[in-house]
C-alpha positions in Angstrom: 10.5 -3.0 22.6 10.3 -6.0 20.2 13.6 -7.3 19.0 14.2 -9.2 15.8 16.1 -9.4 12.6 15.9 -6.5 10.1 16.5 -8.9 7.3 13.5 -11.0 8.4 11.4 -7.8 8.5 12.4 -6.8 5.0 11.9 -10.3 3.6 8.4 -10.3 5.1 7.6 -6.9 3.7 8.8 -7.8 0.2 6.9 -11.1 0.2 3.7 -9.5 1.4 4.0 -6.8 -1.3 4.7 -9.4 -4.0 1.4 -11.0 -3.1 -0.3 -7.7 -3.6 -1.3 -7.7 0.0 -0.5 -5.5 3.0 -0.8 -6.1 6.7 0.4 -4.1 9.7 2.2 -5.0 12.9 4.3 -7.9 11.7 7.7 -6.3 11.9 10.0 -6.8 14.9 12.6 -4.1 14.6 12.4 -0.4 15.1 13.5 0.3 11.5 11.2 -2.4 10.2 8.3 -0.7 12.0 9.1 2.7 10.6 9.2 1.2 7.1 5.9 -0.5 7.7 4.3 2.7 8.9 5.5 4.6 5.8 4.3 2.0 3.4 0.9 2.0 5.2 0.7 5.8 4.8 1.5 5.5 1.1 -1.2 2.9 0.6 -3.6 5.1 2.5 -2.9 8.0 0.3 -3.2 5.9 -2.9 -6.6 4.6 -1.7 -7.7 8.2 -1.0 -6.8 9.3 -4.5 -8.4 6.2 -6.1 -11.6 7.1 -4.3 -11.4 10.7 -5.5 -10.9 9.5 -9.1 -13.9 7.1 -8.9 -16.1 10.0 -7.6 -14.9 12.3 -10.4 -15.6 9.6 -13.0 -19.1 9.1 -11.6 -19.8 12.8 -11.9 -18.3 13.5 -15.3 -19.6 11.3 -18.1 -16.7 10.3 -20.3 -17.7 9.2 -23.8 -16.6 5.7 -24.7 -14.3 5.4 -27.7 -14.4 2.5 -30.0 -11.0 1.3 -31.0 -10.8 -0.1 -34.5 
């Protein structure tokens, strides 16, 4: 099992998210790895729903509104 600092893991996660990026397998503690896995699941779910939304928008023509 990898050993490291939970604080370092959290700082790495926060910095990565602040950059609007995500990567896996950079944490070094058990709790950090669990947090990483849960964030990865959330991002995967979000991407899934974004794809469903895009598919729906492609099938249903939505009239454009002109804002005055």
